[in-house]
All heavy atoms as an XYZ file, in Angstrom:
824
protein
N      88.861     86.891    114.400
C      89.988     87.876    114.294
C      89.957     88.404    112.907
O      89.960     87.741    111.913
C      91.300     87.148    114.587
C      91.343     86.627    116.041
C      92.391     88.154    114.468
C      92.551     85.834    116.346
N      90.063     89.648    112.886
C      90.053     90.360    111.578
C      91.448     90.785    111.252
O      92.138     91.439    111.934
C      89.145     91.628    111.561
C      89.142     92.387    110.272
C      88.305     93.609    110.351
C      88.349     94.405    109.115
N      87.805     95.762    109.248
N      91.949     90.240    110.083
C      93.424     90.553    109.685
C      93.356     91.941    109.014
O      92.570     92.193    108.045
C      93.851     89.505    108.678
C      95.267     89.751    108.293
C      95.715     88.721    107.221
O      94.878     87.957    106.728
O      96.981     88.696    106.960
N      94.110     92.910    109.545
C      94.260     94.266    109.028
C      95.560     94.579    108.400
O      95.660     95.438    107.664
C      93.914     95.182    110.168
C      92.482     95.139    110.648
C      92.125     96.100    111.769
O      93.034     96.943    112.090
O      91.070     96.016    112.343
N      96.571     93.736    108.834
C      97.957     94.120    108.455
C      98.767     92.837    108.399
O      98.552     91.949    109.175
C      98.528     95.061    109.451
C      99.947     95.703    109.268
C      99.886     96.657    108.113
C     100.407     96.372    110.477
N      99.694     92.753    107.486
C     100.577     91.577    107.451
C     102.046     92.033    107.101
O     102.128     93.032    106.403
C     100.115     90.495    106.539
S     100.153     90.879    104.796
N     102.979     91.384    107.559
C     104.349     91.673    107.211
C     105.254     90.432    107.480
O     104.928     89.529    108.168
C     104.869     92.910    108.035
C     105.108     92.707    109.506
C     106.162     92.189    110.221
C     104.063     92.900    110.534
N     105.848     92.094    111.529
C     104.621     92.558    111.751
C     102.784     93.413    110.524
C     103.909     92.661    113.001
C     102.056     93.472    111.753
C     102.673     93.161    112.928
N     106.363     90.476    106.845
C     107.434     89.414    107.026
C     108.257     89.746    108.217
O     108.932     90.759    108.220
C     108.254     89.217    105.727
C     109.257     88.165    105.846
C     109.807     87.857    104.557
N     110.599     86.641    104.537
C     110.140     85.454    104.332
N     108.813     85.361    104.090
N     110.950     84.323    104.374
N     108.194     88.949    109.236
C     108.918     89.229    110.464
C     110.261     88.758    110.506
O     111.180     89.150    111.271
C     108.074     88.704    111.666
N     110.574     87.596    109.909
C     111.816     86.881    109.919
C     112.060     86.277    108.499
O     111.053     85.960    107.854
C     111.843     85.738    111.014
C     111.623     86.187    112.351
N     112.602     86.517    113.210
C     110.402     86.446    113.076
C     112.097     86.895    114.370
N     110.762     86.860    114.317
N     113.302     86.020    108.161
C     113.533     85.325    106.821
C     113.272     83.833    106.920
O     113.094     83.197    105.932
C     115.057     85.555    106.681
C     115.622     85.816    107.988
C     114.517     86.517    108.842
N     113.206     83.305    108.171
C     112.946     81.907    108.263
C     111.522     81.735    109.004
O     110.890     82.768    109.309
C     113.985     81.148    109.150
O     114.126     81.810    110.392
C     115.348     81.139    108.470
N     111.029     80.599    109.250
C     109.824     80.247    109.811
C     109.563     80.871    111.177
O     110.341     80.825    112.035
C     109.670     78.720    109.879
C     108.302     78.256    110.432
C     108.202     76.757    110.563
O     109.122     76.015    109.990
O     107.269     76.269    111.200
N     108.388     81.462    111.419
C     107.979     81.958    112.667
C     107.336     80.853    113.437
O     106.445     80.133    113.009
C     106.960     83.190    112.563
C     106.440     83.566    113.830
C     107.706     84.360    111.853
N     107.841     80.617    114.669
C     107.324     79.465    115.442
C     106.464     79.901    116.614
O     105.781     79.091    117.145
C     108.475     78.624    115.992
C     109.216     77.861    114.860
C     109.542     79.342    116.834
N     106.507     81.236    116.885
C     105.673     81.636    118.033
C     105.341     83.104    117.819
O     106.156     83.822    117.260
C     106.264     81.436    119.353
C     105.222     81.415    120.486
O     104.038     81.468    120.229
O     105.649     81.170    121.622
N     104.229     83.586    118.238
C     103.763     84.907    118.178
C     102.884     85.341    119.331
O     102.147     84.471    119.804
C     102.878     85.042    116.937
C     102.383     86.453    116.563
C     102.646     86.645    115.048
C     100.937     86.619    116.839
N     103.158     86.490    119.911
C     102.474     86.912    121.128
C     102.098     88.393    120.965
O     102.905     89.215    120.576
C     103.354     86.735    122.340
C     102.778     87.290    123.513
C     101.836     86.583    124.239
C     103.242     88.517    124.084
C     101.269     87.078    125.483
C     102.767     88.954    125.300
C     101.711     88.329    125.904
N     100.845     88.657    121.356
C     100.338     90.095    121.258
C     100.282     90.698    122.655
O      99.583     90.110    123.488
C      98.980     90.150    120.558
C      98.382     91.553    120.626
C      99.006     92.670    120.111
C      97.109     91.719    121.233
C      98.389     93.835    120.149
C      96.617     92.993    121.288
C      97.143     94.066    120.725
O      96.637     95.326    120.792
N     100.966     91.710    122.890
C     100.981     92.409    124.208
C     100.105     93.632    124.134
O     100.474     94.621    123.513
C     102.416     92.780    124.593
C     102.802     92.890    126.090
C     101.852     93.618    126.934
O     101.525     94.841    126.659
O     101.427     93.059    127.939
N      98.911     93.541    124.734
C      97.944     94.602    124.572
C      98.383     95.904    125.166
O      98.112     96.983    124.576
C      96.614     94.171    125.205
C      95.680     93.490    124.230
C      94.318     93.185    124.903
O      94.163     92.192    125.607
O      93.497     94.054    124.782
N      98.926     95.892    126.410
C      99.330     97.110    127.101
C     100.199     98.030    126.342
O     100.125     99.185    126.178
C      99.806     96.774    128.396
C      99.945     97.976    129.350
C     100.553     97.555    130.695
O      99.970     96.606    131.294
O     101.390     98.277    131.282
N     101.305     97.415    125.748
C     102.262     98.212    124.956
C     101.940     98.172    123.476
O     102.576     98.816    122.701
C     103.650     97.524    125.138
C     104.189     97.527    126.465
C     104.841     98.894    126.820
C     105.426     98.929    128.197
N     105.799    100.194    128.519
N     100.913     97.445    123.031
C     100.488     97.349    121.625
C     101.631     96.876    120.728
O     101.873     97.427    119.752
C      99.905     98.701    121.206
C      99.045     98.546    120.004
O      98.471     97.471    119.798
N      98.871     99.629    119.273
N     102.258     95.796    121.112
C     103.366     95.216    120.378
C     103.075     93.684    120.103
O     102.343     93.031    120.792
C     104.779     95.281    121.063
C     105.151     96.741    121.204
C     104.819     94.550    122.357
N     103.730     93.240    118.993
C     103.671     91.826    118.739
C     105.123     91.345    118.842
O     106.033     91.963    118.430
C     103.171     91.688    117.195
C     103.311     90.224    116.771
C     101.728     92.084    117.002
N     105.169     90.191    119.501
C     106.533     89.527    119.701
C     106.588     88.351    118.941
O     105.596     87.434    118.880
C     106.679     89.164    121.215
C     108.100     88.550    121.368
C     106.578     90.382    122.125
N     107.569     88.232    118.008
C     107.722     87.025    117.206
C     108.906     86.266    117.465
O     109.977     86.932    117.824
C     107.694     87.404    115.687
O     108.798     88.295    115.432
C     106.381     88.004    115.324
N     108.935     84.955    117.325
C     110.030     84.108    117.540
C     110.238     83.269    116.262
O     109.248     82.773    115.708
C     109.970     83.229    118.749
N     111.517     83.047    115.884
C     111.780     82.220    114.653
C     112.562     81.031    115.003
O     113.224     80.890    116.010
C     112.559     83.155    113.684
O     112.855     82.414    112.550
N     112.631     80.131    113.970
C     113.435     78.864    114.148
C     114.908     79.187    114.265
O     115.650     78.381    114.767
C     113.120     77.895    113.048
C     111.822     77.355    113.097
C     113.465     78.400    111.664
N     115.310     80.382    113.776
C     116.792     80.800    113.863
C     117.123     81.259    115.264
O     118.281     81.578    115.493
C     117.103     81.839    112.809
C     116.366     83.176    112.935
O     115.704     83.354    114.065
O     116.453     84.019    112.202
N     116.174     81.303    116.107
C     116.409     81.665    117.526
C     116.360     83.108    117.827
O     116.474     83.593    119.007
N     115.895     83.853    116.837
C     115.747     85.343    117.070
C     114.337     85.606    117.584
O     113.378     84.943    117.251
C     116.014     86.166    115.824
O     115.057     85.784    114.851
N     114.186     86.661    118.466
C     112.934     87.076    119.030
C     112.822     88.679    118.819
O     113.701     89.269    119.149
C     112.727     86.741    120.550
C     111.522     87.349    121.120
C     112.930     85.316    120.742
N     111.805     89.059    118.007
C     111.699     90.411    117.677
C     110.395     91.053    118.114
O     109.460     90.401    118.284
C     111.794     90.515    116.119
C     113.102     90.114    115.654
C     113.128     90.100    114.099
N     114.504     89.793    113.567
C     114.821     89.599    112.410
N     113.961     89.711    111.409
N     116.061     89.342    112.035
N     110.399     92.448    118.334
C     109.307     93.242    118.708
C     108.836     94.105    117.535
O     109.762     94.654    116.911
C     109.604     94.105    119.832
C     109.319     93.476    121.313
C     110.318     92.479    121.592
C     109.388     94.666    122.291
N     107.490     94.236    117.339
C     106.948     94.952    116.288
C     105.790     95.739    116.846
O     105.073     95.296    117.755
C     106.400     94.017    115.193
C     107.357     93.041    114.700
C     107.638     91.849    115.258
C     108.261     93.163    113.602
N     108.645     91.225    114.488
C     108.992     92.045    113.461
C     108.402     94.171    112.623
C     109.942     91.843    112.433
C     109.339     93.985    111.613
C     110.067     92.833    111.555
N     105.551     96.959    116.276
C     104.357     97.703    116.669
C     103.189     97.101    115.990
O     103.168     96.838    114.803
C     104.460     99.224    116.160
C     103.366    100.033    116.689
N     102.247    100.228    115.958
C     103.259    100.716    117.846
C     101.459    101.042    116.644
N     102.014    101.328    117.866
N     102.135     96.745    116.791
C     101.044     95.943    116.363
C     100.123     96.667    115.285
O      99.616     95.974    114.470
C     100.137     95.528    117.563
N      99.963     97.911    115.357
C      99.103     98.635    114.473
C      99.642     99.005    113.118
O      98.858     99.107    112.194
C      98.577     99.866    115.108
C      97.806     99.618    116.485
S      96.627     98.342    116.346
C      95.312     99.112    115.347
N     100.970     99.050    112.964
C     101.572     99.411    111.699
C     102.688     98.465    111.195
O     103.183     98.674    110.087
C     102.041    100.892    111.674
C     103.023    101.208    112.754
O     103.594    100.273    113.259
N     103.079    102.460    113.126
N     103.064     97.587    112.055
C     104.087     96.597    111.637
C     105.576     97.168    111.656
O     106.497     96.508    111.159
N     105.774     98.300    112.328
C     107.055     98.847    112.399
C     107.939     98.026    113.356
O     107.494     97.644    114.439
C     106.995    100.342    112.818
C     106.503    101.220    111.804
C     105.914    100.827    110.617
C     106.545    102.612    111.984
C     105.362    101.675    109.744
C     106.086    103.532    111.021
C     105.507    103.023    109.859
O     105.069    103.922    108.925
N     109.179     97.858    112.948
C     110.142     97.115    113.780
C     110.652     97.907    114.924
O     111.054     99.111    114.757
C     111.268     96.713    112.861
C     112.461     95.983    113.481
C     112.143     94.750    114.014
C     113.715     96.457    113.504
C     113.222     93.971    114.559
C     114.693     95.796    114.070
C     114.484     94.499    114.575
O     115.541     93.777    115.122
N     110.518     97.368    116.210
C     111.015     98.084    117.361
C     112.447     97.574    117.685
O     113.250     98.389    118.165
C     110.081     97.780    118.475
C     108.690     98.494    118.223
C     110.564     98.440    119.837
C     107.561     98.083    119.122
N     112.615     96.233    117.631
C     113.925     95.775    117.942
C     113.962     94.285    118.223
O     112.954     93.582    117.912
N     115.068     93.777    118.742
C     115.124     92.344    119.048
C     115.672     92.148    120.423
O     116.335     92.964    121.051
C     116.041     91.668    117.993
C     117.528     92.156    118.025
C     118.453     91.386    118.737
C     117.902     93.247    117.310
C     119.765     91.842    118.814
C     119.258     93.657    117.379
C     120.148     93.019    118.098
O     121.427     93.365    118.116
N     115.369     91.000    121.002
C     115.821     90.673    122.401
C     117.292     90.418    122.314
O     117.795     89.670    121.381
C     115.080     89.463    122.995
C     113.768     89.814    123.476
C     112.600     89.798    122.636
C     113.618     90.185    124.810
C     111.405     90.166    123.119
C     112.354     90.523    125.248
C     111.297     90.473    124.368
N     118.160     91.029    123.170
C     119.549     90.904    123.134
C     120.276     92.008    122.469
O     121.475     92.084    122.519
N     119.521     92.991    121.978
C     120.179     94.152    121.366
C     120.783     95.051    122.516
O     120.281     95.053    123.606
C     119.164     94.972    120.538
C     118.112     95.757    121.341
C     117.052     96.454    120.376
O     116.944     96.023    119.272
N     116.418     97.378    120.996
N     121.850     95.870    122.179
C     122.505     96.561    123.123
C     121.793     97.772    123.648
O     121.914     98.277    124.813
C     123.771     97.072    122.489
C     123.522     96.855    120.963
C     122.531     95.805    120.886
N     120.826     98.390    122.889
C     120.048     99.472    123.306
C     118.703     99.135    123.908
O     118.210     97.997    123.570
C     119.819    100.517    122.159
C     118.996     99.940    121.014
C     118.838    100.926    119.895
N     118.152    100.365    118.668
C     116.829    100.195    118.586
N     116.027    100.459    119.631
N     116.384     99.644    117.552
N     118.004     99.967    124.630
C     116.729     99.693    125.127
C     115.717     99.909    124.161
O     115.867    100.600    123.155
C     116.438    100.569    126.405
O     116.482    101.964    126.007
C     117.424    100.344    127.520
N     114.535     99.269    124.284
C     113.568     99.399    123.291
C     112.868    100.819    123.481
O     112.615    101.345    124.582
C     112.357     98.378    123.579
C     112.824     96.913    123.294
C     112.755     96.021    124.398
C     113.359     96.594    122.123
C     113.169     94.708    124.187
C     113.790     95.284    121.914
C     113.644     94.389    122.934
N     112.580    101.384    122.346
C     111.863    102.696    122.319
C     110.495    102.599    121.739
O     110.368    102.398    120.510
C     112.756    103.710    121.457
C     112.166    105.116    121.452
O     111.330    105.416    122.251
O     112.568    105.971    120.587
N     109.547    102.661    122.566
C     108.212    102.491    122.173
C     107.494    103.752    121.793
O     106.384    103.771    121.248
C     107.334    101.860    123.309
C     107.786    100.416    123.632
C     108.496    100.180    124.793
C     107.424     99.337    122.776
C     108.927     98.970    125.111
C     107.869     98.107    123.128
C     108.626     97.900    124.227
N     108.187    104.868    121.949
C     107.627    106.155    121.665
C     107.692    106.655    120.239
O     106.793    107.283    119.772
C     108.286    107.247    122.613
O     109.639    107.288    122.290
N     108.764    106.328    119.552
C     108.959    106.740    118.183
C     108.567    105.637    117.162
O     109.330    104.752    116.879
C     110.326    107.155    117.975
C     110.654    107.722    116.552
O     109.616    108.106    115.917
O     111.734    107.770    116.090
N     107.324    105.616    116.772
C     106.939    104.664    115.825
C     106.560    105.320    114.433
O     105.870    104.831    113.618
C     105.643    103.928    116.299
C     104.545    104.932    116.677
C     105.948    103.018    117.438
C     103.140    104.333    116.844
N     107.101    106.462    114.255
C     106.717    107.326    113.108
C     107.636    106.954    111.848
O     107.293    107.158    110.743
C     106.975    108.806    113.402
O     108.230    109.160    113.706
N     108.810    106.420    112.088
C     109.702    105.997    110.979
C     109.763    104.512    110.857
O     109.841    103.795    111.786
C     111.135    106.594    111.246
C     111.736    106.158    112.503
C     113.003    106.907    112.830
N     113.514    106.509    114.094
C     114.530    105.675    114.254
N     115.244    105.259    113.175
N     114.894    105.372    115.516
N     109.755    104.089    109.601
C     109.732    102.675    109.280
C     111.120    102.112    109.207
O     111.966    102.565    108.438
C     109.079    102.492    107.926
C     108.974    101.017    107.429
C     108.237    100.176    108.418
C     108.359    100.984    106.049
N     111.449    101.206    110.090
C     112.669    100.582    110.133
C     112.487     99.073    109.847
O     111.502     98.495    110.465
C     113.433    100.756    111.476
C     113.563    102.288    111.722
C     114.724    100.059    111.581
C     114.125    102.552    113.155
N     113.287     98.394    109.149
C     113.202     96.963    108.975
C     114.529     96.355    109.395
O     115.566     96.924    109.310
C     113.030     96.626    107.580
C     111.607     97.009    106.936
C     111.582     96.689    105.442
C     110.489     96.259    107.659
N     114.494     95.062    109.927
C     115.753     94.414    110.154
C     116.474     94.180    108.912
O     115.917     94.158    107.867
C     115.248     93.095    110.784
C     113.780     93.098    110.936
C     113.291     94.317    110.200
N     117.801     93.966    108.973
C     118.604     93.848    107.816
C     118.298     92.616    106.916
O     118.578     92.671    105.741
C     120.119     93.834    108.223
O     120.341     92.680    109.022
N     117.721     91.596    107.554
C     117.393     90.341    106.771
C     115.946     90.299    106.185
O     115.563     89.361    105.630
C     117.736     89.178    107.533
C     117.078     89.132    108.846
O     116.241     90.117    109.238
O     117.163     88.158    109.633
N     115.239     91.469    106.470
C     113.875     91.455    105.949
C     113.762     92.712    104.972
O     114.147     93.789    105.373
C     112.822     91.588    107.057
C     111.454     91.848    106.485
C     112.827     90.406    107.943
N     113.188     92.557    103.732
C     113.199     93.710    102.853
C     111.736     93.955    102.331
O     111.606     94.741    101.428
C     114.121     93.471    101.660
C     113.850     92.206    100.883
O     112.813     91.571    101.110
N     114.710     91.951     99.955
N     110.765     93.344    102.914
C     109.366     93.652    102.382
C     108.601     94.392    103.452
O     108.719     94.102    104.695
C     108.580     92.264    102.138
O     108.617     91.495    103.226
N     107.907     95.419    103.078
C     107.247     96.374    103.936
C     105.897     95.793    104.375
O     105.372     94.945    103.587
C     107.055     97.723    103.256
C     108.389     98.463    103.077
C     108.945     98.440    101.755
C     109.041     99.078    104.093
C     110.159     99.057    101.503
C     110.339     99.634    103.764
C     110.830     99.697    102.485
N     105.388     96.295    105.546
C     104.011     95.838    105.861
C     102.970     96.202    104.890
O     103.034     97.249    104.185
C     103.781     96.605    107.216
C     105.210     96.963    107.704
C     105.961     97.062    106.468
N     101.962     95.251    104.817
C     100.880     95.537    103.820
C      99.616     95.571    104.509
O      99.274     94.715    105.332
C     100.802     94.306    102.790
C     102.179     94.177    102.083
C      99.642     94.441    101.877
C     102.314     92.895    101.351
N      98.812     96.634    104.189
C      97.522     96.855    104.826
C      96.536     95.900    104.058
O      96.477     95.955    102.797
C      97.080     98.278    104.667
C      97.964     99.171    105.555
C      95.591     98.477    105.214
C      97.708    100.626    105.420
N      95.721     95.186    104.751
C      94.836     94.275    104.144
C      93.433     94.977    104.047
O      92.890     95.359    104.993
C      94.591     92.965    105.001
C      95.885     92.265    105.303
C      93.500     92.048    104.295
C      96.587     91.825    104.075
N      93.001     95.095    102.768
C      91.670     95.844    102.596
C      90.631     94.807    102.451
O      90.742     93.728    101.919
C      91.771     96.625    101.278
C      92.785     97.786    101.359
C      92.843     98.524    100.075
C      93.828     99.716    100.232
N      94.070    100.375     99.034
N      89.479     95.191    102.914
C      88.367     94.313    103.033
C      87.983     93.710    101.621
O      87.625     92.633    101.410
C      87.166     94.941    103.656
C      86.083     94.092    104.127
C      86.479     93.112    105.236
O      87.209     93.520    106.071
O      86.099     91.911    105.125
N      88.036     94.643    100.597
C      87.606     94.228     99.225
C      88.611     93.343     98.574
O      88.366     92.705     97.606
C      87.220     95.358     98.388
C      88.409     96.352     98.191
C      88.470     97.450     99.185
O      87.604     97.414    100.219
O      89.322     98.309     99.008
N      89.800     93.168     99.127
C      90.831     92.425     98.451
C      90.941     90.967     99.043
O      91.911     90.349     98.763
C      92.197     93.125     98.546
O      92.651     93.104     99.830
N      89.929     90.614     99.799
C      90.036     89.246    100.430
C      89.866     88.186     99.239
O      89.053     88.389     98.321
C      88.806     89.046    101.358
C      89.038     90.008    102.651
C      90.106     89.419    103.517
C      90.155     90.284    104.740
N      91.229     89.892    105.561
N      90.597     87.168     99.380
C      90.623     86.134     98.365
C      89.595     85.054     98.649
O      89.163     84.281     97.714
C      91.965     85.393     98.247
C      93.063     86.430     97.819
N      93.164     86.920     96.526
C      93.978     87.024     98.445
C      94.100     87.733     96.415
N      94.745     87.889     97.623
N      89.080     84.957     99.877
C      88.086     83.858    100.223
C      86.647     84.472    100.186
O      86.508     85.545    100.616
C      88.367     83.351    101.552
C      89.617     82.498    101.644
S      89.658     81.709    103.293
C      91.400     81.345    103.400
N      85.711     83.590     99.740
C      84.344     84.024     99.846
C      83.909     83.718    101.337
O      84.312     82.715    101.974
C      83.550     83.171     98.847
C      83.976     83.537     97.448
C      83.204     82.580     96.447
O      82.177     82.009     96.872
O      83.716     82.450     95.304
N      82.993     84.514    101.830
C      82.580     84.337    103.216
C      81.956     83.091    103.600
O      82.334     82.563    104.624
C      81.686     85.575    103.603
C      82.494     86.952    103.647
C      81.684     87.952    104.327
C      82.563     89.109    104.566
N      81.999     90.157    105.250
N      81.019     82.620    102.892
C      80.276     81.460    103.302
C      80.734     80.205    102.672
O      80.104     79.111    102.778
C      78.809     81.645    103.056
C      78.203     82.738    103.888
O      78.457     82.853    105.068
N      77.318     83.406    103.310
N      81.850     80.154    102.061
C      82.463     79.014    101.450
C      83.228     78.185    102.565
O      83.990     78.753    103.353
C      83.442     79.385    100.369
C      83.783     78.314     99.461
C      84.483     78.851     98.260
C      84.769     77.762     97.245
N      85.524     78.295     96.075
N      82.936     76.860    102.617
C      83.648     75.979    103.548
C      84.792     75.236    102.918
O      84.712     74.792    101.828
C      82.604     75.000    104.177
C      81.582     75.659    104.976
C      80.784     74.712    105.650
C      79.746     75.456    106.494
N      79.084     74.630    107.384
N      85.948     75.233    103.606
C      87.072     74.486    103.174
C      87.482     73.361    104.156
O      87.107     73.428    105.343
C      88.279     75.459    103.123
C      88.139     76.565    102.117
C      87.589     77.837    102.592
C      88.412     76.424    100.813
C      87.455     78.811    101.635
C      88.262     77.456     99.882
C      87.735     78.561    100.243
N      88.000     72.326    103.535
C      88.454     71.167    104.380
C      90.020     71.059    104.171
O      90.480     71.077    103.148
C      87.826     69.909    103.867
C      87.932     68.766    104.788
C      87.096     67.623    104.336
O      85.896     67.794    103.965
O      87.675     66.492    104.270
N      90.614     71.053    105.347
C      92.079     70.957    105.313
C      92.612     69.708    106.070
O      92.693     69.673    107.266
C      92.702     72.222    106.058
C      92.380     73.491    105.313
C      91.342     74.295    105.872
C      93.040     73.961    104.260
C      91.011     75.457    105.162
C      92.825     75.084    103.607
C      91.750     75.818    104.071
O      91.434     77.049    103.413
N      92.728     68.644    105.442
C      93.218     67.369    106.042
C      94.647     67.508    106.574
O      95.457     68.214    105.867
C      92.993     66.262    104.982
C      93.153     67.155    103.741
C      92.646     68.407    103.915
N      95.021     66.876    107.538
C      96.356     66.915    108.108
C      97.204     65.942    107.201
O      96.815     64.802    107.020
C      96.434     66.478    109.583
C      95.828     67.490    110.555
C      95.886     66.876    111.926
C      96.597     68.797    110.526
N      98.383     66.372    106.767
C      99.199     65.586    105.929
C     100.613     65.575    106.488
O     101.148     66.688    106.714
C      99.209     66.049    104.436
C     100.146     65.294    103.608
C      97.789     66.105    103.884
N     101.222     64.448    106.646
C     102.544     64.342    107.174
C     103.535     64.520    105.986
O     103.515     63.741    105.100
C     102.770     63.001    107.886
C     104.227     62.793    108.369
C     104.638     63.879    109.448
C     104.388     61.339    108.965
N     104.368     65.534    106.138
C     105.379     65.680    105.022
C     106.770     65.358    105.713
O     107.324     66.149    106.454
C     105.394     67.105    104.556
C     106.362     67.353    103.428
O     107.167     66.461    103.158
O     106.255     68.359    102.830
N     107.305     64.131    105.422
C     108.533     63.730    106.061
C     109.683     64.584    105.635
O     110.792     64.486    106.307
C     108.804     62.254    105.735
C     107.718     61.416    106.400
C     108.034     59.989    106.385
N     106.982     59.095    106.870
C     106.850     58.839    108.148
N     107.528     59.309    109.003
N     105.803     58.050    108.451
N     109.696     65.259    104.534
C     110.804     66.067    104.103
C     110.947     67.307    104.886
O     112.070     67.919    104.947
C     110.632     66.396    102.594
C     110.729     65.175    101.655
O     111.343     64.248    102.112
O     110.066     65.320    100.581
N     110.027     67.786    105.538
C     110.055     69.026    106.381
C     110.388     68.520    107.809
O     110.637     69.209    108.584
C     108.766     69.714    106.351
C     108.503     70.338    105.001
C     107.196     71.198    105.114
C     107.018     71.962    103.714
N     105.874     72.700    103.679
């Protein structure tokens, strides 16, 4: 998977993420119980489950953020990668009882 875009979807931890190919949206769920929809190609906020209005998938030209998120989507450029391609990393599992 090639990372092209990143954004902050929730102020708390994201516990699930789903990509819907047909509508080209990303659905995120957080530990705070909120579930949000985002346009997959540009990270624009579409809305949240339970909102009073219907989702509008047609207007993705204006950037809207939820009230609790204040950082805009960032485009990931190939030359700005922090990892070297053929370098191997080892990530041991560590239990953190405080979390």
